[in-house]
C-alpha positions as CSV (number, residue, x, y, z in Angstrom):
1,M,5.0,3.7,44.4
2,L,1.7,3.9,42.4
3,M,2.4,7.5,41.4
4,K,5.9,6.5,40.1
5,T,4.4,3.7,38.1
6,V,1.7,6.0,36.6
7,T,4.4,8.6,35.8
8,S,6.6,6.0,34.1
9,A,3.7,4.7,32.1
10,L,2.7,8.2,31.0
11,A,6.3,8.9,29.9
12,L,6.6,5.6,28.0
13,C,3.3,6.0,26.2
14,S,4.0,9.7,25.3
15,V,7.3,8.6,23.7
16,C,5.5,5.8,21.8
17,I,2.8,8.1,20.6
18,F,5.3,10.8,19.6
19,L,7.3,8.2,17.6
20,A,4.2,6.8,15.9
21,A,3.0,10.3,14.9
22,G,6.4,10.9,13.2
23,C,6.2,7.8,11.0
24,A,5.6,8.3,7.3
25,T,2.1,7.3,6.1
26,A,3.5,5.2,3.3
27,H,6.6,2.9,3.4
28,S,9.7,4.4,1.8
29,T,10.6,1.4,-0.3
30,V,8.8,-0.6,-3.0
31,E,9.6,-3.8,-1.1
32,K,7.9,-2.5,2.1
33,R,4.9,-1.2,0.1
34,D,4.6,-4.6,-1.6
35,D,4.8,-6.3,1.8
36,L,2.1,-4.1,3.1
37,G,0.0,-4.9,0.1
38,E,0.4,-8.6,0.6
39,K,-0.6,-8.3,4.2
40,V,-3.7,-6.2,3.3
41,Q,-4.8,-8.9,0.7
42,A,-4.3,-11.7,3.2
43,A,-6.3,-9.8,5.8
44,I,-9.1,-9.2,3.3
45,A,-9.1,-13.0,2.4
46,R,-9.1,-14.0,6.1
47,A,-12.0,-11.6,6.9
48,K,-14.1,-12.9,4.0
49,E,-13.4,-16.4,5.2
50,E,-14.4,-15.5,8.8
51,D,-17.6,-13.8,7.6
52,P,-18.7,-14.4,4.0
53,G,-21.3,-11.7,4.4
54,L,-18.5,-9.1,4.5
55,K,-18.1,-9.5,0.7
56,E,-21.1,-7.2,0.3
57,F,-19.3,-4.4,2.2
58,F,-16.2,-4.8,0.0
59,D,-18.3,-4.9,-3.2
60,E,-20.8,-2.0,-2.4
61,A,-18.8,0.5,-0.2
62,A,-17.6,3.6,-1.9
63,G,-14.2,2.8,-0.4
64,Y,-12.5,1.1,2.5
65,A,-9.3,1.2,4.5
66,V,-7.5,-1.9,5.7
67,F,-5.0,-1.9,8.5
68,P,-3.6,-5.5,8.5
69,T,-1.8,-5.1,11.9
70,V,-2.6,-2.5,14.5
71,G,-0.4,-2.9,17.6
72,K,-1.9,-1.6,20.8
73,G,-0.4,-1.5,24.3
74,A,-1.3,0.1,27.6
75,I,-0.4,0.6,31.2
76,V,-3.1,3.0,32.3
77,V,-2.2,5.2,29.3
78,G,-2.2,3.5,26.0
79,G,-1.4,3.9,22.4
80,A,-1.8,2.1,19.1
81,Y,-0.4,2.4,15.6
82,G,-0.9,0.8,12.3
83,K,-0.3,1.3,8.5
84,G,-2.8,0.5,5.9
85,E,-4.1,0.9,2.4
86,L,-7.1,2.9,1.1
87,F,-9.3,1.6,-1.7
88,E,-11.9,3.4,-3.8
89,D,-14.2,1.4,-5.9
90,G,-12.0,-1.6,-5.2
91,K,-8.8,0.0,-6.5
92,L,-5.8,1.0,-4.4
93,V,-5.7,4.8,-4.2
94,G,-3.3,5.5,-1.4
95,Y,-1.8,4.7,2.0
96,C,-3.0,5.6,5.5
97,D,-2.0,5.3,9.1
98,L,-3.8,5.1,12.3
99,T,-2.7,6.4,15.7
100,Q,-4.7,6.0,18.9
101,A,-4.2,7.3,22.4
102,S,-6.3,6.4,25.5
103,I,-6.3,6.9,29.2
104,G,-8.1,4.9,31.8
105,L,-8.0,1.5,33.4
106,A,-6.0,-0.5,30.9
107,L,-3.2,-3.1,31.0
108,G,-1.8,-5.3,28.3
109,G,-1.0,-5.5,24.6
110,Q,-2.7,-6.9,21.5
111,A,-2.5,-6.9,17.8
112,Y,-5.6,-6.6,15.6
113,T,-6.8,-5.9,12.1
114,E,-9.1,-3.0,11.4
115,F,-11.4,-2.5,8.4
116,I,-13.2,0.8,7.8
117,F,-15.9,1.0,5.1
118,F,-17.2,4.3,3.7
119,E,-20.8,4.3,2.5
120,T,-20.6,7.2,0.0
121,K,-17.9,9.1,-1.9
122,D,-18.4,12.1,0.4
123,D,-17.7,9.9,3.4
124,L,-14.6,8.6,1.7
125,D,-13.5,12.1,0.7
126,N,-14.0,13.2,4.3
127,F,-11.5,10.5,5.3
128,K,-9.0,11.4,2.6
129,Y,-9.1,15.2,2.8
130,T,-9.8,16.2,6.4
131,D,-8.2,15.7,9.8
132,F,-10.2,12.5,10.2
133,T,-10.7,11.1,13.7
134,F,-13.0,8.7,15.6
135,A,-14.4,10.0,18.8
136,A,-14.0,8.1,22.0
137,Q,-17.6,6.8,21.7
138,A,-17.1,5.3,18.2
139,S,-17.5,1.5,18.2
140,A,-16.4,-1.3,16.1
141,V,-17.9,-4.7,15.3
142,A,-15.8,-7.6,16.3
143,L,-15.5,-9.8,13.2
144,K,-16.8,-13.3,13.6
145,S,-19.0,-15.4,11.4
146,G,-22.3,-13.6,10.7
147,A,-21.3,-10.3,12.3
148,S,-21.7,-8.4,9.1
149,A,-25.4,-9.4,8.8
150,N,-26.4,-6.9,11.5
151,A,-23.7,-4.2,10.9
152,K,-25.0,-0.9,9.8
153,Y,-23.3,2.3,8.7
154,A,-23.3,5.1,11.3
155,D,-22.5,8.6,10.0
156,G,-21.4,7.0,6.7
157,I,-18.9,4.5,8.2
158,V,-18.8,1.0,9.7
159,V,-15.7,-0.4,11.4
160,F,-14.8,-4.1,11.8
161,T,-11.9,-5.4,13.9
162,M,-10.4,-8.9,13.8
163,S,-8.2,-10.1,16.7
164,Q,-4.7,-11.4,15.9
165,A,-3.0,-12.0,19.2
166,G,-2.6,-10.7,22.7
167,L,-4.7,-10.0,25.7
168,M,-5.9,-6.6,26.9
169,G,-8.1,-5.6,29.7
170,E,-9.5,-2.1,29.2
171,A,-12.0,0.4,30.5
172,S,-10.7,3.6,28.9
173,I,-11.5,6.5,26.7
174,G,-9.6,7.6,23.6
175,G,-9.9,8.1,19.9
176,Q,-8.3,7.2,16.7
177,R,-6.7,9.6,14.2
178,F,-5.9,8.9,10.6
179,R,-3.6,10.3,7.9
180,Y,-3.8,9.7,4.2
181,R,-1.3,9.9,1.4
182,Q,-2.3,9.4,-2.2
183,K,-0.6,6.6,-4.2
184,E,2.2,8.0,-6.4
């Protein structure tokens, strides 16, 4: 019975990851891009309200990516997907998406917001022009009041996450992969 459940979970997650990987980096219509832009701006405002110290990261980073909603789910094998916008010197330069796969002891689903700040232009260009991934050991700072005060760049990046909804128990390994498309 357990083997059948694990096999079913693997098949379901494989299909979800395959479908997410096939999604376009930017929305196909102006309305959908505008909607994403509104969600990004609302996420930024909420993050600055949660932790006013985060304003320094927005002001001083060479660039940042904002994924207003990342949906994540798992039954042993998990996956996550989200669309976002990339900013350089505070100006929108393009669109990006995030995919994640993991395996391990995991069950549940959640939605969260993710912010990635790039310390230098080289760090930002690495995100834009290479097959950028986070390794399994990469960590994020859970955004709450005062969290930014102790956050430090590691290898030129710092990641903040902000919970939206859901409950997830997890002891797993996995990584995030990103794609970027320049604004037209």
